[in-house]
N, C-alpha and C positions, 0 to 999 in steps of 0.2 A: 500208420495211414499207407495203404498201399499205394503203389503207383499207378495202377489204372485210376483207382479213386481219386488222387491227388489232381490227376490232369482233367478229371470228369469235373472237380470242382474249379480247376482254374478255368474250364472253357465257361462255365455257368457263373463265373464270378462278375457281380455288379449287373447282371443281366437285368434282374427285375427291379433295379434304380429308377426313380423316375428323373426325365431331363432335368426338372428343376432342382433335384437334390445333388445330382450330379454336378451341375453347373455352381451350387453354393461350396461344395465341397473344393472343387477345383479352385474356385476362387478365394478360398481361404488356406489353399495349401502353400502359397509364399507368403504366409502373412508370419511365419516363425522368424526369428532372427537369422540373417546370413552366416552362415559356416565357414570359417577360415580353414583353408585346406593347405596343407603343404603342396609344392610341387610334385614330389613323387606319388602323394593320393591323387593329385588331378590326373598325374600320367598314367596311373592305373585304372582310373574310372572311364578315361577317354578310353585304352584298348578295349574294356569291358563292354563300351559302347559300340565300338567298331566291333566286336567279336558278336555280339547280338545280332547287329542288323545283317551281317553276313551270314550269321546261322541261318536265320528265319527266312531269308531270302532263296537261302539255296534248297531247305527241308523245311515242308508243312509240321514235321513231328517237333519242330523246335518252337513252335508258335507260342507255347506258354513261357517263354522267355520275354513275350513280349508285356508282361505286366511287370517284369522288372525294368524293362526299359521306359515303361511309364513312369513307375516311381523315380527314375533320376531324371525324367522329364519335370518331375515335381520338386528337385531338390534343392534346398535352402541355399546353395550356392548357385549364385547366377550363371557363372561360367560353365559348371556340371551341366545345369538346365539345357543353358543355349546348345550346349555340345549336342545333349542327347534329342533337342528337338529339331536341330539340323540334319542329326543322322537318321531320325526316325522317318524324315519324308521321302527317303531313299527306298524304303520297304513300302510304304503307303502308296506313293506315285505309281509303283507297279502293282500294288494290290487294286489299287482303284480301277483298271483295266480289267483285271481278273475278275473282279466282282460284276462287272457289268456282264461280261461274255459269259462268265459262269451261272450267273442269276438268270440270264436269256436261257441259258443249256438245260438248267435244271427244271425251269417252268415250261419249257418245251418238252421235256422229257418226261415231265409230271402229266401233262395234259396226253401226250400220245399213250401212256400208261392206264391211264383212266378209259380213254377210248378202246383199248385194247382187252381193257378189262383183265390186266395181266394180275397174278396172284402169287409171283415168283418172291418168296419172302427174303429171300438174301439179296434181291435186287432193290427191295424196299429199304431193308437197312443200309444199303450203301448209299441210297439218296438220302435218308434220313441222317446219316451221318454225315454227307458231305453238307447238307443243310444247317447242320446245328456247327460245323467247323465255319461255314459262311457268314452264318448269321453271327458266331462270337467274334469272328475277325471284324465283321461290320460295326459291332459294339465297341472294340477297342480303337476303332479308326473314327467311331463318332467322340469318344472320351478325348482321343488326340486333339478333335476338332475343337471341341468345349474346350479344352485348356489353352489352346492360341486364342480362340476369341478373349477368355477371360483374362489371358495376359494382356491381350490388347487393350480391354476394357478398365483392368485396375493395375498393372503393371507401370513400371519406371519408363522412361524414355528408351532406356537401353532393350529392355524387353519387348515394346513395340517394334522396335528397328530390326529387332531379330524374329519377330513370329510375324509381322504383315507379310513381309516377302514370302513366307512359307505358306499362308494363306492363299495368296496370291497364285502360288505355283501348284497349290491343289486345284484353285478355282480353272486354270488353264486346264489340268490334266482332267479333273473332272468334266469340263466342257467337251473338251474332243473326246473323251469316252462315251459321254451321252448322247453326242452328234453320231459318234459311229455305231452305237447301239440303236439309235433311230432310224438311220440309214440303213442298215441290216434288217431290221423289223420291215420295214416299208419295201424293200427288193424281195426279201423272202414272201410278202403278202403278192407282190406284183407277180413273182415267178410261180408261186401256186395258182394264181388266176390264170396265167399263159401256159400251165403245166410243164415249163421247164425252169432251167436255172440260168442266171446270168452270169457273164464272166466279171472279174474284178473291176476292170477299167469300167466296164456299165454300172457295176455298183457304186463307185465312187463318184460317177457323172450322175447317178439320181440320188446322191445323198443328201441330207437335209442338215440344218444348223440349230442345236439346242444349246442354249445358255444356261449354265448353273447360277440362277438368279437367287436363290435361297443363300448359297455360301457368301455371295458378295454383300448380301443384306446384313448378314450377320458378321462381317468383317467392318463394312461401313459404319455399322451402329456403334460395336465396340470401340472405334475409335473416335467418332464423334461423341460419344457418351462417356467420357472417361469419369470413373467415380471419383478423381480427387476434385473435382470441381474447378479445376485450373484448363484455361485454354491449351488447346491443342499444342504441342511442342513445335516449334521451327522444324527443325529436322523433319519430324513425321510430315508436316504439311509439303515441305520440299520432296519428302519422296511420294508421296501421292501425286503431286503434281509433275514431275518431271520424268518419274520412271514408270507412270501407268496412266495419267490423264493425256499424256501424248499421244496414245494409240487412239485413234478414232472409233473405234470399234467399244473398247473400254469406257471410253468419255461417254459415250451415249447409254451404255448399259448403267454406268455411276450415276448419270444425272437421272436416269429414270429410277433407281435404287433410293437416290436421296428424294425425291419426290415422295416414294411411297413410304420412305421412314418420316417425313415432315407430315404427312396426312396420317399417319397412324400417332404421331406424337400429340397432333391438335386435337385428334377425337380420344385422346386417355381424358381421365378423369381428374387428373391431378391439377393442382394450381399452374395458371398460366405462367407464373412469374417465380418460379420456386428456382433454387441453384442449378437443379438439373437441367431444366428448360433453357434457361437463360445461356448455359455453359453450351448446350445443344446448339442452341442458335449461334451463339458467337463460331462455334468452330465451322457449321454451316456457310456462314457468311465470308469467313475466310478462306474457306474452300472455294466458294462461287466465285469471289473477287479473283481469284488466280487460276480459273479453269481456261486453258485456252481457248481463244476465239474460234467458233467453226468456221473451217476453211470452206470457200466457194468449190475450190478444185478438189478436196478431198486430200488424204494423206497416202500413203503407198505403203506403209508399214501398220500392221495389224497385231493386235494380241495375240488372237485366237488363229492357230494354225488351220483349224477345219473349217475356215468361216466360207461359207460358198458365195457365189458373184450374186444371187439376188439378195442376201443379208447384206452385203457390200453397198449395193444400189440402195438400199433402204436406209442404211446407216447415213449416206451420204445425203441423203433427200430429205430425212427427218431429224436430223443432228440439231438443225437450228431450231426447230420447233419443239424438240426435247429441251433444249436448253432454255427457252423460253418459260415453259410451262414450271422446270426448275426455278427459275426466279419467283415466277407469281406464287410460288408456295413459300418460298425464301421470305418473303415480307410478311407475311402472315404471320411469322414465327414472333414469340416475345421478346424482341431484343432490346437491349438497355440503352440508354440516351448515348454513350460514346459510340456503339455499334450503330444506332440510327444516323448519327452525325457522318459517320465514314460512308455509310452506304450511300446516303443523300448526296454526298461530294461525288461518290464514284459514278452512280446511276446514268448522269445525262450523256457524259462523253465516253464511260467505258462499257456500258452495257446497253444503253437504250440503241445504239445503231444497229445491234445484231439480234434485236427481239423480233418476234412476226408482228407483234402491235402491242400497244401500251394501253389500250381499254381496261383489262383485267386491275390495272394500279391506279385506276381513278379514286377508288374508294380509300384505299390506302394514303395515296396522296393529298385528297381531298381533308381527310380527315387531321392530317398533321398540319395542314396548312389552316384551317379553320380554328383549331386546339388554340386557345389564349392562354396566358398564365396571369396570376395575379401581381398586383404591383408590389406586395410584400416579397416577392420569389427574386432574391437577388441572382439567383444564377440564370434566370431566365430560360430555363431549358425548353419550353413550349414556344417561345419566341425564336430561339436560335433554329430549331427544328422548322418551323415555318418559315424563316429566312432560307433557310438550305431548300427547301422545296419549291423555292421559287421558280428555278429553271425548270424543273420538271413541270410545274404547272403551265409556264410559259410556253413550252412544247407540245402539252398535251393542247392547248388553247390555238397555236398557231398552226400546227400539221395533223391535227386530229379533230378538230373542229369540236373540242370538249368546251360549253359555256360555263362560265361562272360568272353570275351577275353581280356579286359584291366584292370583285377581285381588287378593284381599286381602293374601296373603302378598307377590306383587310390589309391591303399594302400601307396604306396610310395610318392604320392603327400599330404597326410593327416600327414606325418611324417615333418611339418615344425617346425619353430622354435617357435610357438606356443604351441606345444605339451608338452613340459617339466612344463606346468603350467597348464594343465588342469585337471579337476577334475576327469575324467574317464581315465585317461592316464596308471593306472595298469591294467585297464579293457583291454585297446587297446593293450598294451603291451604282457598281455597275449595271445591275439587272434593272433595278429601276430606272436608271436612265435610258435603257433600252424600253421600257415600257413606256417611257412618257416622251417618245420620239415621235408619236404620229401628230402632225397638225390639225387633225380633226377632233382631237380631245377638246371637251367642253373648258371654257374658262376657270371657272369654278372648282374644277378638279385639279388643272394644274397651279392655281392661287393658293388653294389648300397646301399643295404640297412647298411652293415656295416660302410662304407664312410657317411651316413648320420648321423647314430647314434652316429659315433665317433665325426663328426662336432657338432651335438648339444649339445655333454657332455663337450665341451668345454666352454660353456657359460650357462650350467643349473646347477640349485642349486645342493649342494653335495648331498642329498638325491636321487634327479634323476638321477646325473651323475653316481653313484655308479650301479644303476638300468640299464643304458644303456650301460654301460662297461660289466657288466656280460652278457648282451645279446650279445654284440660285441665278448665275449670270447666263449661262447656257438656256434654262427653261424662259428666262425674261425674253434672251433674242430668239428662241424657237417659236414662242407665242407672243406677239406683239400685243394682243388683249391684255397681257397683264402687266404693261408698260405704265398701267395709271397706279400702279402700287407706289411706284418710285415718287411720282410727282404729286401726290394728293397729300395736302398739309397736312389734314389731321382728318380723320375717319369719324369724330363725332365733334358736337358742340363743346365738349370739354377736352382740352389738350392731353391730359394726363389718362384718359379712357381708350382702351382698344374694343372696338366691337367684335373681333376675332377672338372666338370660344375654344380654349384648347382642349375642353373636356369634351367636346362632341364629335363623337366618332364618324359621324356621316358627313361626306364633303359636300355637299349639299347643304347643310344647316350651319355649318360652324362661321358662315360668312366672311371667308378670308377675302372674297374678292371685292367686299367693303372696306377693307382695312389699308393700311399703309405699313411699307416698310422701314419704320423708325428703328428698327433693330440695325439697321445699317448704319444709320446715323450715329447711335450711341456706341457703334464699334470703331467709331473714327479715333475714339480714347481708349483703343483697347490695349492693354500692357504689353503686349508683343509687337513690335514693331512691324513685322512681316503683315500681319493682319490687318492693323491700321492702315499701311502703307496699299494693302490689294483693295481696301473698302473705297480708296479713292477713286478706283476704276468705275464704281458707282455714280459718282457727283460728276462725271463728264459724259457726253454722248457716247454710246456703248457701241465703237466703231468696229470692232472686232466679231466676225461673226459666231465664233464660240470659243471656249477656251479648253483645252486640253485636260481631261478629268484624269486619265488613267496616270498622267504626270504625277498630280497632287494625292495620288490615294495613299501610296506607302509613305507619307512623310511622318516623319518622327521630330522627337525633341534634338535628337543627334544631329538629324540632317539639316533642320533647320540652323542650329547652331554653326555646322560646316558652312553652309551657305553664306550665313552673317562673317564668320570669320574668315573665308575666303574672298569675300567681295573686294573691289578694288578700292582704295582709299583716293582721296583726291590731294595732288601735290601740296596745294594753297589751299588752307581753310579761310573763306570770308568771315571776317569778324566785324566789319564795317562797311557803310555804303559808300564812303569817301575817303579816299588814301590821304594819310596825313602826309605835311611836309617837315614836320620838328614839332618839337615842345613849343618853341616860341616863333610862331610866324613871322611876317613881314610886320603886321600890325604891334608887334612886341609883346603883346599879350595873348594868353591862352583864352579863346572863347568858346562860348557853347554853342558853334555852329557844326560841332559834329553829331549833335543829337538832335532828334526830332522833338517837337515840341510836347509830344505826347509821351514821349518815354519817360517811364517813371524814375530811372537811375540818374538822369542828367542834374537834377540840383544837387544831390549828394557827391556826385562825382565833379562837380564844379566848385562845390564848397572846397572838397578836399584840394584840389588843383590849387584855388587862389590861395589858400592856405602855405601851401609849399611854394609859391611864388613869391610870396612876402617875405618869408624865410631866407629864402635866396636872396632877394635885394638887401635884407637887413644886412646879412652875412658879409655881402659885397662891400657895403659903405663901411662897417667896420674894419674891413681888411684894408681898405684905403687909407681910414686915418689913421691907423697904426704905420703904415709905411710912410706916411707923410711925417709922424712924428720921428719916426727912428732916424730919417732923412734930416732933420733939423738938429739932430743931437749931433750926427756926424759933422756938419758944417760947421756948427760952434767949436766943436773939440779941432777942427782944422784949421779953425780960424777963417774959412771961406764966406765972406757975407753974401756975396753974390749966389751961394746955393741956399743960403738962408732964406733970400729973398725968394729964389724958385720955388722952395718948400713950402711958403707962407702962401704963395700965389697957388702951389698947388692945393693946399690945405683948404684955401678959399674955394678952388674948384672943385673940391669934395663938400665943402656946405652946401654949394649951389645943384650938386646932385644929389644932396639929402633932401633939400627943398623940392627937388625934382620928382623924388622917388614917394614923397607924400602925394604930390598931384597924379602920378600915374597909380597911386592906392586909391583914390577918391574917383580917377577915371574907370578903373579896374570896378568897383561897386557901382558906378554908373552903368556900365555895361550889362552886369549881373545883377537886376535888381533884384533876383530871387536867392541871390546868397548871402547866407547868414553867417557872419563871422563871430568868432567867440567873444564874449565880453571882455576878457582878459586882453586880448589881440587889442580890441577896439579901445579900450582905456589906454592901453600903450601906445596907441597913435594920438590920442587927443593929448596925451601930456609931452611927446613929442613937438 
């Protein structure tokens, strides 16, 4: 094949391929296994890449070498592909400006030739050749852009971090070239009308700003709709937020692009909750939650160098409105339950203060708040979402006059037996306490919440039971009309029956105001001493105006144990009502005066004490007799009759003391008529 034929074939390669086929071929280019290169091969390929870029930038006759550079951009070794992509932008950034200028020049020359009815064949051939070269180079540029977009949509994290900055650089160059082209066209039109030409200063001052939104849409859709089905990488999100969304003009156009992409995705015919849509929704939410808040004063740095003053004023004025519209579109996406919980937690404090209005969110929040979950749903996903939407519903009712007639009935239905073990129970109780602060609420509404929380406290863990009891205490103090629940002895004629209907969802029909707080009396015997001691507050006049709910919301088993463990112990523990003076008082015997008559343990203790006293007296008598006999034996051996006489007298005294001991035992039995001495000891006493 001859050189001219090869050149002609190179100029026309892939010219007739459809954009979808090109995109598919590019996406499949990186599917091959990465090739390992030696350092020498990598250096050689890097030099070739630099040589090709330098050649095509200096001489248009070397444009055919772009085909080789395109192949290196699709190389199966990521290092070579990244080097080729980063080097190619040097040529294409220069070509973009040339493309816009030459296309305008060729179009203008073509129109002039048609008007002049020129028949010069040589000029026509030159224009045709220039058009073919320009069209072929434009196709190469489009293939290069499609390659970058495909890498962002299906490549690895390193590929995205390489291709995304190149796309944003091309975006800036295209915007500047399109703005200059539009400004030149307007200036030429004005000059044609005025019959003269304008200076460069006048031309710049009369310029307009044209943003390349199509390229931005392609880049954003590729990054947010990654084909792996995985959420966007943290490094990619950080690059978008810190490097690009920091510019107010690019933030403005990115938010507009996001809204267009979301509307396009919602209008598609695919299923709403497939993997691609859920991944796209998660990535959009991640990006929206990290978008810098629009500043009222505006920023000084802009991404586009050609932005004019009028566009800056428009960006500064409409940025908050565009931010709000992007959020209104984001909430319509099919988010997963974890993403919904995350979004509902961030909306009230992070997003709402910067929106232009909340009316478009009414349907979204109302649907979440009214959706109920079945009793068999252990995860209670709908209940959690309704709980988290409480804050938003309250803001809508308070600041935007949105009416919700069944608000308290729905709030009451959320207080089921799954509440004490929910992760967000502290937040729910705080918001519920806020909703029930008004003293103008009807008594039956407040009574319903009091009964429901008291009933939940019966089976709740001790840490949550304390918070529920604090809630009940505050409601009773805040609404004195409900104090009747404490003082009503029985709600029906049958003591074991309660008129309060726990299964009734309507507060005006559950008859809580006709019931009584018998649950508090039952919790006096709670297994946790912290709960049982706290319930004693309800058995006395409620002197304190309110209790601190926030202090008890985050209580756990560990905190309760630490509180009990660190409690200061008393130095002396009381064990009796009277201080004893000894085992044998002045009366000579142990009496039962230390015990109350109703004490069950008194008779048994007295029996043991009497037995021990009798054994003590008996052993004392035996010891005395033994000493007297030993003294008599010693006197006989020594021949001392006087000592013997003293010993006999002493023995007689001992015998007398024995009879006294028998009288003492009789006296002891008389003093303790309930005392039952064993039959063996009684028989021994009779024989003595």
